[in-house]
Backbone as a printed PyTorch tensor [residue, N CA C, xyz], in Angstrom:
tensor([[[ 60.6250, 132.9760, 204.7420],
         [ 59.7080, 131.9730, 204.6290],
         [ 57.9230, 132.2410, 204.2060]],

        [[ 57.7410, 132.9700, 205.2830],
         [ 55.9040, 133.2680, 204.9180],
         [ 55.5240, 134.3530, 204.2550]],

        [[ 56.9970, 135.4810, 203.7490],
         [ 57.2220, 136.6800, 202.9620],
         [ 56.8360, 135.3150, 201.8960]],

        [[ 57.4720, 134.7750, 201.2470],
         [ 58.3590, 133.8850, 199.9540],
         [ 56.2730, 133.6190, 199.9160]],

        [[ 55.7980, 133.3470, 200.3960],
         [ 54.3350, 131.7810, 200.4810],
         [ 53.5540, 133.2760, 200.6880]],

        [[ 53.4360, 134.4950, 201.0590],
         [ 52.6410, 136.0060, 201.6700],
         [ 52.5330, 136.5080, 199.8520]],

        [[ 53.5810, 136.1370, 199.1690],
         [ 53.8130, 137.0800, 198.0520],
         [ 53.4900, 136.0640, 197.3330]],

        [[ 53.6630, 134.3370, 196.6030],
         [ 53.0370, 132.9840, 196.3570],
         [ 51.5310, 133.7850, 196.0590]],

        [[ 51.1870, 133.9580, 197.0360],
         [ 49.6640, 134.0560, 197.3510],
         [ 48.9450, 135.0480, 196.7690]],

        [[ 49.6720, 136.3910, 196.5540],
         [ 49.0090, 137.4600, 196.2770],
         [ 49.3640, 137.5600, 194.9960]],

        [[ 50.2270, 136.5860, 194.3190],
         [ 50.3580, 136.4790, 192.4850],
         [ 49.3750, 135.5000, 191.8210]],

        [[ 48.7720, 134.7140, 193.0780],
         [ 47.7200, 133.9140, 192.2760],
         [ 46.5190, 134.2510, 192.7020]],

        [[ 46.3060, 135.0420, 193.5400],
         [ 45.1110, 135.9130, 193.7760],
         [ 45.1130, 136.5250, 192.2410]],

        [[ 45.7750, 137.4090, 192.3970],
         [ 46.3650, 138.4720, 190.8850],
         [ 45.8950, 138.0060, 189.9560]],

        [[ 46.5050, 136.6560, 189.8680],
         [ 45.9830, 136.4260, 188.2910],
         [ 44.5910, 135.3860, 188.0490]],

        [[ 44.3470, 134.5220, 189.1170],
         [ 42.8290, 135.0000, 189.2170],
         [ 41.5480, 136.3180, 189.0620]],

        [[ 42.5840, 137.0200, 189.5160],
         [ 41.6830, 138.5790, 189.2810],
         [ 41.6450, 139.2570, 187.9030]],

        [[ 42.7510, 138.9940, 186.9700],
         [ 42.7430, 138.9160, 185.5890],
         [ 41.6380, 138.9630, 184.6970]],

        [[ 40.9640, 139.4990, 184.0390],
         [ 39.7620, 139.8110, 183.4540],
         [ 39.9840, 139.0730, 182.1400]],

        [[ 39.3610, 138.1380, 181.7320],
         [ 39.6000, 137.2540, 180.4750],
         [ 39.2800, 138.1310, 179.2890]],

        [[ 40.6470, 137.3860, 178.3040],
         [ 39.9790, 138.4180, 176.9840],
         [ 38.4520, 138.4430, 176.8180]],

        [[ 38.4550, 139.6470, 176.0230],
         [ 36.8620, 139.3960, 175.3970],
         [ 36.6560, 138.6950, 174.2200]],

        [[ 35.6600, 137.9680, 173.8820],
         [ 35.1990, 136.9860, 173.0760],
         [ 35.6910, 137.5270, 171.5350]],

        [[ 35.8340, 136.9700, 170.5500],
         [ 35.9820, 137.3590, 169.5760],
         [ 34.7960, 137.9310, 169.0670]],

        [[ 34.1750, 138.6370, 168.3210],
         [ 32.8130, 138.6260, 167.9550],
         [ 32.7670, 138.8100, 166.4750]],

        [[ 31.6320, 137.6800, 165.5740],
         [ 31.4550, 137.8310, 164.1910],
         [ 29.8420, 138.1490, 163.7140]],

        [[ 29.7860, 138.6710, 162.4010],
         [ 28.9500, 138.8830, 161.9180],
         [ 28.8360, 138.4540, 160.9860]],

        [[ 28.0740, 138.7010, 160.2270],
         [ 27.8700, 138.1180, 158.2820],
         [ 28.1010, 138.9400, 157.3920]],

        [[ 28.8200, 140.6600, 158.0050],
         [ 30.1840, 141.1810, 157.4640],
         [ 29.1040, 142.2720, 156.1570]],

        [[ 29.4220, 142.5330, 155.2610],
         [ 29.1290, 143.3980, 154.3200],
         [ 27.9740, 142.4680, 153.1730]],

        [[ 27.3420, 143.2650, 152.5930],
         [ 25.8920, 142.8860, 151.9880],
         [ 27.0640, 142.2390, 150.6040]],

        [[ 27.1130, 141.2690, 149.6160],
         [ 27.1740, 141.0850, 148.8590],
         [ 27.7370, 141.3740, 147.5490]],

        [[ 27.9600, 142.0350, 146.3860],
         [ 27.4550, 142.8700, 145.4180],
         [ 25.8460, 142.4640, 144.8170]],

        [[ 25.2700, 143.5900, 144.9030],
         [ 24.1640, 143.1150, 143.8510],
         [ 24.6830, 142.4620, 142.4910]],

        [[ 22.4790, 141.5770, 142.9030],
         [ 23.0040, 141.1190, 141.7590],
         [ 21.6170, 141.5430, 140.8480]],

        [[ 21.4740, 141.3190, 139.6210],
         [ 20.3360, 141.8120, 138.8240],
         [ 19.1390, 140.4840, 139.0220]],

        [[ 17.4990, 141.4810, 139.8960],
         [ 16.2650, 140.5790, 140.1510],
         [ 15.3290, 141.0290, 139.0900]],

        [[ 14.9510, 139.5760, 138.5670],
         [ 14.0310, 139.6720, 137.6170],
         [ 12.9680, 140.3720, 137.2670]],

        [[ 12.0640, 140.8270, 138.6530],
         [ 11.5810, 141.8300, 139.1340],
         [ 11.4320, 142.3740, 140.3580]],

        [[ 10.9470, 143.5610, 139.8180],
         [ 10.5120, 144.2410, 141.6230],
         [  9.8390, 142.9760, 142.4540]],

        [[ 10.4410, 142.8390, 143.8580],
         [  9.2170, 142.5290, 144.6580],
         [  8.0660, 143.6300, 145.8270]],

        [[  6.4820, 142.9680, 145.8280],
         [  5.9590, 143.8140, 146.2820],
         [  6.4600, 144.1360, 147.5470]],

        [[  5.3300, 145.3840, 148.5870],
         [  5.8260, 145.0240, 149.4900],
         [  5.6670, 144.1530, 150.3330]],

        [[  6.3500, 144.2580, 151.5160],
         [  7.1060, 142.9190, 152.3230],
         [  6.7980, 143.3920, 153.9630]],

        [[  5.4740, 142.7650, 154.2210],
         [  6.6300, 142.6280, 156.5690],
         [  6.5750, 141.2440, 156.8780]],

        [[  7.8640, 142.2190, 157.7490],
         [  8.2310, 140.8280, 158.2730],
         [  8.5520, 140.6950, 159.9120]],

        [[  8.2030, 139.6530, 160.4330],
         [  7.7870, 139.7240, 161.8390],
         [  9.4660, 139.0880, 161.8930]],

        [[  9.5950, 139.0610, 163.5720],
         [ 10.4240, 138.9260, 163.7660],
         [ 11.6150, 137.8480, 163.9450]],

        [[ 12.2510, 137.3680, 163.5030],
         [ 12.7800, 135.6130, 163.3860],
         [ 12.7570, 135.6100, 164.7650]],

        [[ 12.4750, 133.8810, 164.4120],
         [ 12.4120, 132.8070, 166.0670],
         [ 13.4980, 131.6740, 165.2400]],

        [[ 14.1640, 131.4520, 166.3710],
         [ 14.9000, 130.1640, 166.3310],
         [ 14.3710, 128.7850, 167.8590]],

        [[ 14.9810, 127.7930, 167.6520],
         [ 14.9080, 126.9450, 168.9560],
         [ 15.6010, 127.6200, 170.0130]],

        [[ 15.2110, 127.6070, 171.4740],
         [ 16.0970, 128.2560, 172.1350],
         [ 17.5850, 127.9110, 172.2230]],

        [[ 17.6990, 126.7110, 171.9790],
         [ 19.3150, 126.3450, 171.9210],
         [ 20.4350, 127.9960, 170.9960]],

        [[ 19.3780, 127.7620, 170.1470],
         [ 19.7040, 128.7730, 169.2460],
         [ 19.8720, 130.4640, 169.1600]],

        [[ 19.0750, 130.7850, 170.0710],
         [ 18.7460, 132.0290, 170.5350],
         [ 19.7790, 132.7670, 171.4500]],

        [[ 20.7300, 132.4540, 170.8860],
         [ 22.1520, 133.0100, 171.4250],
         [ 23.1900, 133.7460, 171.4710]],

        [[ 23.5310, 134.2580, 170.8700],
         [ 24.6010, 134.5100, 170.0530],
         [ 26.4030, 133.6750, 170.0690]],

        [[ 26.2040, 132.3830, 170.7960],
         [ 27.1410, 131.1170, 171.1340],
         [ 27.5640, 130.4770, 169.6800]],

        [[ 28.7600, 131.0970, 168.6240],
         [ 28.9300, 129.5590, 167.8330],
         [ 29.0330, 129.0100, 168.2880]],

        [[ 28.2430, 127.7270, 167.1200],
         [ 28.5590, 126.4420, 167.4900],
         [ 28.7110, 126.2200, 166.5550]],

        [[ 29.1060, 123.9770, 166.8550],
         [ 30.0790, 123.5320, 166.4340],
         [ 29.4010, 122.3470, 166.6410]],

        [[ 30.0170, 121.1980, 165.4750],
         [ 29.2410, 119.2360, 165.5070],
         [ 31.1080, 118.7940, 164.8250]],

        [[ 31.4000, 118.0340, 165.8060],
         [ 32.4990, 116.9050, 165.2630],
         [ 31.3970, 115.5250, 164.9840]],

        [[ 31.1140, 115.5970, 163.1620],
         [ 30.3830, 114.5190, 163.0730],
         [ 30.9620, 113.2560, 162.9980]],

        [[ 32.8910, 113.5840, 162.7030],
         [ 33.4870, 112.2610, 162.5970],
         [ 33.4400, 111.9930, 164.2840]],

        [[ 33.0170, 112.2900, 165.3810],
         [ 33.1100, 112.1180, 166.5990],
         [ 31.9250, 111.6850, 167.2540]],

        [[ 30.9940, 112.6020, 167.8260],
         [ 29.4970, 112.4660, 167.8240],
         [ 28.6220, 113.8480, 167.6920]],

        [[ 28.2220, 113.7250, 166.0140],
         [ 27.0030, 114.5120, 166.1040],
         [ 26.1140, 114.7640, 166.7390]],

        [[ 25.9140, 114.1040, 168.0710],
         [ 24.4680, 114.8530, 168.2160],
         [ 25.4840, 115.7720, 169.2230]],

        [[ 26.2010, 115.9120, 169.7230],
         [ 27.0090, 116.4440, 170.6580],
         [ 26.8230, 117.8640, 169.7650]],

        [[ 26.5090, 118.9340, 170.1450],
         [ 26.4440, 120.1080, 169.8920],
         [ 27.4860, 121.2680, 170.5100]],

        [[ 28.6520, 121.7160, 170.4520],
         [ 29.3170, 122.2240, 171.4880],
         [ 29.5920, 123.7380, 170.6370]],

        [[ 30.2230, 124.6090, 171.8180],
         [ 30.5680, 126.0960, 170.9940],
         [ 32.1670, 126.7170, 171.4890]],

        [[ 32.4540, 127.1810, 170.3560],
         [ 33.6000, 128.2450, 170.3010],
         [ 33.7500, 128.7720, 172.1550]],

        [[ 34.6490, 128.8120, 172.7870],
         [ 34.6590, 129.1700, 174.1800],
         [ 35.1660, 130.9050, 173.9680]],

        [[ 35.9630, 131.1040, 172.7480],
         [ 36.3800, 132.6340, 172.9780],
         [ 35.9080, 133.3060, 171.5460]],

        [[ 34.6840, 132.8710, 170.9290],
         [ 34.2480, 133.8050, 169.7640],
         [ 32.7220, 133.6030, 169.8120]],

        [[ 32.3370, 134.6590, 169.1460],
         [ 30.4390, 134.9400, 169.3320],
         [ 30.3430, 135.3260, 168.2000]],

        [[ 28.8180, 135.1800, 167.8310],
         [ 28.3260, 136.0820, 167.2220],
         [ 28.0860, 137.7530, 167.9860]],

        [[ 27.8930, 138.4090, 166.8340],
         [ 27.1510, 139.8080, 167.3130],
         [ 25.8740, 139.8460, 168.0720]],

        [[ 24.8460, 139.0870, 167.9260],
         [ 23.7770, 138.9710, 167.7700],
         [ 23.1900, 137.6440, 167.5810]],

        [[ 21.8460, 136.6630, 168.0450],
         [ 21.4870, 135.6150, 167.9400],
         [ 21.6800, 135.3570, 166.3980]],

        [[ 21.6860, 133.9460, 166.0830],
         [ 21.1630, 133.5110, 164.2820],
         [ 20.3600, 134.3170, 163.7800]],

        [[ 19.2150, 134.2650, 164.5410],
         [ 17.4900, 134.4230, 163.7850],
         [ 17.2500, 136.1360, 163.5250]],

        [[ 18.5590, 136.7660, 164.8840],
         [ 18.2070, 138.3450, 164.7010],
         [ 19.0480, 138.5600, 163.2650]],

        [[ 20.8180, 137.9080, 162.8240],
         [ 21.8120, 138.1770, 161.8400],
         [ 21.0340, 137.7010, 160.4850]],

        [[ 19.9150, 136.7470, 160.7160],
         [ 19.5910, 136.0320, 159.1990],
         [ 18.1680, 137.4530, 158.9370]],

        [[ 17.2950, 138.0220, 159.9540],
         [ 16.1800, 138.8930, 160.0300],
         [ 16.9680, 139.8160, 159.2550]],

        [[ 18.5200, 140.8550, 160.0470],
         [ 18.9990, 141.9850, 159.6690],
         [ 19.3660, 141.6690, 157.6770]],

        [[ 19.7370, 140.5780, 157.2990],
         [ 20.3150, 140.0840, 156.3970],
         [ 19.1620, 140.5330, 155.2910]],

        [[ 18.2290, 139.2080, 155.6270],
         [ 16.5490, 139.5920, 154.6240],
         [ 16.4380, 140.8160, 154.4950]],

        [[ 16.6260, 141.7800, 155.6800],
         [ 15.7300, 142.5110, 155.1630],
         [ 16.5490, 143.8830, 154.4660]],

        [[ 17.7350, 143.6530, 154.6070],
         [ 18.4400, 144.4420, 153.3330],
         [ 18.6350, 144.1850, 152.2500]],

        [[ 18.0750, 142.6270, 152.1420],
         [ 18.6260, 142.2870, 150.6800],
         [ 17.3650, 142.6430, 150.1190]],

        [[ 16.2150, 142.2740, 150.8980],
         [ 14.8560, 142.6650, 150.3170],
         [ 15.0170, 144.5450, 149.9490]],

        [[ 15.4260, 144.9620, 150.5970],
         [ 15.3840, 146.5180, 149.9700],
         [ 15.9020, 146.5800, 149.4250]],

        [[ 16.9340, 146.0800, 149.5500],
         [ 18.3010, 146.2750, 148.2560],
         [ 17.9190, 146.1790, 146.9010]],

        [[ 16.4290, 144.7700, 146.4450],
         [ 15.9770, 144.3160, 145.9210],
         [ 15.0860, 145.2470, 145.1760]],

        [[ 14.3960, 146.5670, 146.0680],
         [ 13.4850, 147.2590, 145.6540],
         [ 11.8850, 147.2700, 146.0060]],

        [[ 11.8920, 145.9690, 147.2510],
         [ 10.8230, 145.7770, 148.2800],
         [ 10.8680, 146.7640, 149.1120]],

        [[  9.6600, 147.5180, 149.5060],
         [  9.4260, 148.2850, 150.6480],
         [  9.7170, 147.0250, 151.8010]],

        [[  9.9310, 147.5050, 153.0310],
         [  9.8860, 146.3410, 153.7930],
         [  9.6760, 147.0770, 155.2760]],

        [[  8.6780, 146.2540, 155.9240],
         [  7.5660, 147.0770, 156.6840],
         [  8.1300, 145.8270, 157.8080]],

        [[  8.3190, 146.4910, 159.7520],
         [  7.9480, 145.4730, 160.5240],
         [  6.5050, 145.1050, 160.4610]],

        [[  6.4090, 144.0160, 160.9510],
         [  5.2650, 143.4900, 161.5810],
         [  4.2860, 144.1170, 162.1270]],

        [[  5.2650, 145.1420, 162.9750],
         [  4.2920, 146.1040, 164.4550],
         [  3.2530, 147.3770, 163.3970]],

        [[  3.7860, 147.3670, 162.4820],
         [  3.4250, 148.2170, 161.3800],
         [  1.8730, 148.7070, 161.0640]],

        [[  1.3590, 146.9330, 161.0640],
         [ -0.1210, 146.6940, 161.0840],
         [ -0.1850, 147.1510, 159.8830]],

        [[  0.5910, 146.6860, 158.6840],
         [  0.3640, 147.1670, 157.0220],
         [ -0.7020, 146.4200, 156.4780]],

        [[ -2.1070, 146.3690, 155.7870],
         [ -3.0130, 146.0550, 155.4650],
         [ -2.7800, 145.6860, 154.0630]],

        [[ -2.8300, 144.2000, 153.8240],
         [ -2.8430, 143.8840, 152.1670],
         [ -1.1100, 143.4920, 151.7820]],

        [[ -0.7490, 143.6090, 152.8040],
         [  0.6770, 143.2930, 152.6570],
         [  0.9910, 142.0150, 153.1690]],

        [[  1.9280, 141.1540, 152.3790],
         [  2.2380, 140.2710, 153.0420],
         [  2.9750, 139.8540, 154.1200]],

        [[  2.7470, 139.2860, 154.8530],
         [  3.8920, 138.5950, 156.2250],
         [  4.7700, 137.7110, 156.2170]],

        [[  5.9860, 137.6310, 156.4460],
         [  7.4860, 136.7620, 156.3150],
         [  7.4100, 136.4980, 157.1910]],

        [[  7.4630, 135.0750, 158.1160],
         [  7.9230, 134.8400, 159.1370],
         [  9.1070, 133.3570, 159.3840]],

        [[  9.9680, 134.0220, 159.0240],
         [ 11.2810, 133.0490, 159.3290],
         [ 11.5390, 132.1180, 160.6220]],

        [[ 11.5360, 130.6060, 160.6480],
         [ 12.1760, 130.3760, 161.5970],
         [ 13.5410, 129.3610, 161.5170]],

        [[ 14.7700, 129.6480, 162.1660],
         [ 16.2890, 129.2750, 161.8980],
         [ 15.6400, 128.0940, 162.6110]],

        [[ 16.7770, 126.9780, 162.0650],
         [ 16.2140, 125.4420, 162.6860],
         [ 17.7780, 125.2250, 162.9490]],

        [[ 18.6070, 126.0710, 161.6550],
         [ 19.8180, 125.3900, 161.7060],
         [ 20.9890, 126.4340, 161.6200]],

        [[ 22.2340, 126.4130, 162.3370],
         [ 22.7600, 127.6220, 161.8700],
         [ 24.2540, 127.1860, 162.6090]],

        [[ 25.3280, 126.2200, 161.8140],
         [ 25.8930, 125.9510, 162.6640],
         [ 27.4470, 125.2600, 161.6990]],

        [[ 28.3970, 124.8810, 162.6430],
         [ 29.5920, 124.5930, 161.4600],
         [ 29.6240, 123.0760, 161.9280]],

        [[ 29.9760, 121.8790, 160.7800],
         [ 29.8710, 121.2460, 161.2620],
         [ 31.3730, 120.6430, 160.7270]],

        [[ 32.2100, 119.7430, 161.2670],
         [ 33.5050, 118.5430, 160.9990],
         [ 33.7150, 117.4380, 160.5740]],

        [[ 33.7060, 117.7390, 159.6370],
         [ 34.0680, 115.9160, 158.6690],
         [ 34.9400, 115.2010, 159.7300]],

        [[ 35.9560, 116.0800, 159.4740],
         [ 37.0340, 115.3190, 159.8900],
         [ 38.1110, 116.9780, 160.5000]],

        [[ 38.7740, 116.8340, 161.5500],
         [ 39.5140, 117.7530, 162.2190],
         [ 39.6920, 118.7090, 161.5860]],

        [[ 40.2470, 119.2690, 160.1150],
         [ 39.9330, 119.7920, 159.0670],
         [ 39.6550, 120.6470, 158.2920]],

        [[ 38.1060, 119.6870, 157.6770],
         [ 37.4420, 120.0320, 157.4870],
         [ 35.9510, 120.2550, 157.8360]],

        [[ 35.3610, 120.9050, 157.6560],
         [ 34.1770, 121.7980, 158.3620],
         [ 32.9830, 122.9090, 157.0030]],

        [[ 32.1750, 122.1020, 157.1880],
         [ 30.6700, 123.3230, 156.5200],
         [ 30.3360, 124.1950, 157.7040]],

        [[ 29.9850, 125.5280, 156.9730],
         [ 28.9650, 126.3100, 157.5650],
         [ 27.5370, 125.9530, 156.9100]],

        [[ 26.3290, 125.2670, 157.8390],
         [ 25.2650, 124.8770, 157.7180],
         [ 24.4000, 125.5200, 158.4740]],

        [[ 23.0870, 125.7230, 157.2140],
         [ 22.0480, 126.6220, 157.7500],
         [ 20.8450, 126.5040, 157.2070]],

        [[ 19.7080, 126.2450, 157.5490],
         [ 18.2250, 125.4840, 157.5960],
         [ 17.5870, 127.0050, 158.1340]],

        [[ 16.5190, 127.8190, 157.3920],
         [ 14.9570, 127.9430, 157.8660],
         [ 14.1740, 127.5180, 157.0050]],

        [[ 13.0890, 128.1640, 157.8020],
         [ 11.7920, 128.3410, 157.2860],
         [ 10.7780, 129.0940, 157.3450]],

        [[ 10.4540, 129.4560, 155.7140],
         [  9.7600, 130.5200, 155.7130],
         [  7.8280, 130.6000, 155.5350]],

        [[  7.6920, 131.0970, 156.1230],
         [  5.6000, 131.1210, 155.5080],
         [  5.3310, 132.6520, 155.7110]],

        [[  4.6650, 132.4490, 154.4230],
         [  4.0320, 133.7340, 153.8260],
         [  2.9680, 134.1290, 154.1040]],

        [[  2.0980, 135.1350, 155.6910],
         [  0.5520, 135.1050, 155.3040],
         [ -0.5070, 136.1660, 155.0000]],

        [[ -1.2930, 136.3900, 153.9230],
         [ -2.4960, 137.3050, 154.3150],
         [ -2.7970, 136.7780, 155.0880]],

        [[ -2.9950, 138.2280, 155.7110],
         [ -3.8550, 138.4320, 157.0690],
         [ -3.4480, 136.7340, 158.1580]],

        [[ -4.3140, 136.3920, 158.5570],
         [ -3.8630, 135.1910, 158.9560],
         [ -3.8340, 133.7770, 158.2290]],

        [[ -4.4250, 134.1600, 157.0470],
         [ -4.4810, 133.0350, 156.5290],
         [ -2.6900, 132.3090, 155.6060]],

        [[ -2.4170, 131.3650, 156.5340],
         [ -1.2530, 130.8790, 155.1280],
         [ -1.2030, 130.3930, 153.5040]],

        [[ -0.4720, 131.5190, 153.1550],
         [ -0.5090, 131.7750, 151.4520],
         [  0.5460, 130.9780, 150.6860]],

        [[  1.8300, 129.9260, 151.9290],
         [  2.5480, 129.2150, 151.1320],
         [  4.0800, 129.1800, 152.1990]],

        [[  4.4580, 127.8780, 152.4410],
         [  5.6280, 127.3910, 153.1980],
         [  6.9540, 127.0650, 152.8420]],

        [[  7.6630, 127.1110, 153.2320],
         [  8.8050, 126.2440, 152.2150],
         [ 10.4500, 126.3690, 153.3530]],

        [[ 10.5180, 125.6220, 153.4410],
         [ 11.7840, 124.8010, 153.6010],
         [ 13.1050, 125.4500, 152.3660]],

        [[ 14.4300, 126.5260, 153.6790],
         [ 15.6890, 126.0080, 152.3720],
         [ 16.6490, 125.8680, 153.1490]],

        [[ 17.5680, 125.0270, 152.4560],
         [ 18.9310, 124.3920, 153.4300],
         [ 20.2470, 124.8050, 152.5640]],

        [[ 21.2460, 125.4280, 152.7670],
         [ 22.5920, 125.9250, 152.2330],
         [ 23.3520, 125.1740, 153.5270]],

        [[ 24.7330, 125.4140, 152.6280],
         [ 25.9290, 124.7280, 153.1630],
         [ 26.9710, 125.2160, 152.1580]],

        [[ 28.2400, 125.4730, 153.2300],
         [ 29.3550, 126.6140, 152.0880],
         [ 30.8610, 125.9380, 152.9760]],

        [[ 31.5180, 125.4630, 152.2990],
         [ 32.7570, 125.0630, 152.6240],
         [ 33.8370, 126.0290, 153.8410]],

        [[ 34.1190, 125.5820, 154.9350],
         [ 34.5980, 126.5290, 155.5470],
         [ 36.3150, 126.2000, 155.2540]],

        [[ 36.9470, 127.7760, 155.1920],
         [ 38.5280, 127.5290, 154.6610],
         [ 39.3330, 127.4510, 155.4110]],

        [[ 38.8230, 127.6440, 156.4880],
         [ 40.0890, 127.3790, 157.5610],
         [ 38.8030, 126.2220, 158.9500]],

        [[ 40.0120, 125.3670, 159.8750],
         [ 38.8010, 125.0550, 160.5280],
         [ 38.8080, 125.4960, 161.8850]],

        [[ 38.3120, 126.4920, 161.6720],
         [ 38.0410, 127.0860, 162.9810],
         [ 37.0090, 128.4630, 163.5060]],

        [[ 36.7290, 129.1350, 164.1650],
         [ 35.6100, 130.2760, 164.2940],
         [ 35.3150, 131.4600, 163.0050]],

        [[ 36.9770, 131.2380, 162.6490],
         [ 36.3900, 132.1390, 161.5070],
         [ 36.2070, 131.7440, 160.1510]],

        [[ 36.4890, 130.6470, 160.1080],
         [ 35.8410, 129.9640, 158.8230],
         [ 34.7920, 129.8760, 159.0710]],

        [[ 34.1940, 129.1150, 159.6380],
         [ 32.8560, 129.1230, 160.1240],
         [ 31.9940, 130.3200, 159.7970]],

        [[ 32.3100, 131.2400, 160.2900],
         [ 31.6720, 132.6840, 159.9270],
         [ 31.6910, 133.2790, 158.6480]],

        [[ 33.5480, 132.7480, 157.9210],
         [ 32.4770, 133.0260, 156.1970],
         [ 31.8590, 132.2490, 156.2180]],

        [[ 31.3440, 130.9580, 155.8980],
         [ 31.1280, 129.5230, 155.6660],
         [ 29.8010, 130.0470, 156.4030]],

        [[ 29.1820, 130.3510, 157.1250],
         [ 28.1160, 130.3840, 157.1830],
         [ 27.7410, 131.8310, 156.4950]],

        [[ 28.3420, 133.0680, 156.2870],
         [ 28.2770, 134.2060, 155.7580],
         [ 27.5040, 133.5610, 154.1190]],

        [[ 28.2730, 133.0020, 153.1090],
         [ 28.4060, 132.1940, 152.7020],
         [ 26.9450, 132.1900, 152.1930]],

        [[ 26.7410, 130.5370, 153.2330],
         [ 25.3280, 130.2390, 153.1360],
         [ 24.4020, 131.1680, 153.4880]],

        [[ 24.4570, 131.9910, 154.1170],
         [ 23.4610, 133.0270, 154.5260],
         [ 23.2780, 133.4670, 153.4420]],

        [[ 24.0540, 134.5130, 152.3670],
         [ 24.1080, 134.8680, 151.4850],
         [ 22.9290, 133.9780, 150.0360]],

        [[ 23.6830, 132.5660, 150.0390],
         [ 22.5220, 131.6590, 149.4100],
         [ 21.4920, 130.9900, 149.6570]],

        [[ 21.5440, 131.2790, 150.6350],
         [ 19.8180, 130.9000, 151.2290],
         [ 18.6560, 132.1410, 151.0650]],

        [[ 19.7710, 133.1060, 151.0170],
         [ 18.4890, 134.8350, 151.1150],
         [ 17.7330, 134.7620, 150.2200]],

        [[ 19.1270, 134.4720, 149.0150],
         [ 18.5600, 134.6170, 147.4300],
         [ 17.8440, 133.6200, 146.8560]],

        [[ 17.5650, 132.2680, 147.3170],
         [ 16.8350, 131.1350, 147.1880],
         [ 15.7710, 131.7480, 147.5950]],

        [[ 15.3770, 132.5850, 148.8980],
         [ 14.3250, 133.1060, 149.4490],
         [ 13.2810, 134.2270, 148.1960]],

        [[ 14.7340, 135.0340, 148.4120],
         [ 14.1520, 136.0230, 147.6420],
         [ 13.3090, 135.3970, 145.6760]],

        [[ 13.8400, 134.9080, 144.8950],
         [ 13.4020, 133.5440, 143.9490],
         [ 12.2850, 133.3900, 144.3310]],

        [[ 12.3520, 132.9240, 145.1760],
         [ 10.8230, 131.7920, 145.7820],
         [  9.4820, 132.9190, 146.0350]],

        [[ 10.0930, 134.1040, 146.8580],
         [  8.6630, 134.7570, 146.4770],
         [  8.9870, 135.5750, 145.5270]],

        [[  9.1270, 135.7420, 144.9210],
         [  8.7290, 135.8760, 143.3530],
         [  8.1110, 135.3120, 142.2580]],

        [[  7.9330, 134.4340, 142.9490],
         [  6.8470, 133.3350, 141.7820],
         [  5.7720, 133.2920, 142.8770]],

        [[  5.3020, 133.9560, 144.0290],
         [  4.3790, 133.7150, 144.6960],
         [  3.0160, 134.5380, 144.0920]],

        [[  2.2670, 134.3410, 144.1560],
         [  0.9560, 135.0360, 143.2580],
         [  0.9280, 136.5210, 144.1150]],

        [[  0.9990, 137.7660, 143.5330],
         [  0.4870, 138.8850, 143.9370],
         [ -1.1210, 139.0390, 145.1360]],

        [[ -0.4860, 139.3220, 146.3810],
         [ -1.6580, 139.4740, 147.3390],
         [ -2.9230, 140.0740, 146.6260]],

        [[ -3.8940, 139.9230, 147.4460],
         [ -5.0150, 140.8470, 146.8160],
         [ -5.3670, 141.5200, 148.0300]]])
């Protein structure tokens, strides 16, 4: 009896000591196919992207609009490879460079080069029903010349998720991110050149 109880306790403790499986990690995937750019953008300096503290981590968030849209939740076993603001910053730099723009870090201190500041306000998978969701993304972009604000604009994109899980949300948010970055690049092309 004592031996059986001892074995049961040891098995229970061994089960508790077994490490949990590592979470599945997602990023925005490879860059989309290159598209034609109307004109080459000038050099630009990009500050580190920011977000609210709630988004300043690699958690994959979702909302159940059909139950309680004011209660964000996180996928237990899925994560981004980095915080959403970093994913957007990295993707924006890569897309601008591919469009022919010289991309500099804000710390380079280049003069007469516009400075971009990006703030991520929303980066979430929103479920309208248990089987239907979209990846939703909102960012604010501000362009500065030295310390003078030249222009500021908010951008929003959303894409439907192909599946009602973290993988579907990751693909939807990748598509929304690429569409939003295209909008940002097009908008930057309309701004007057720096003097």
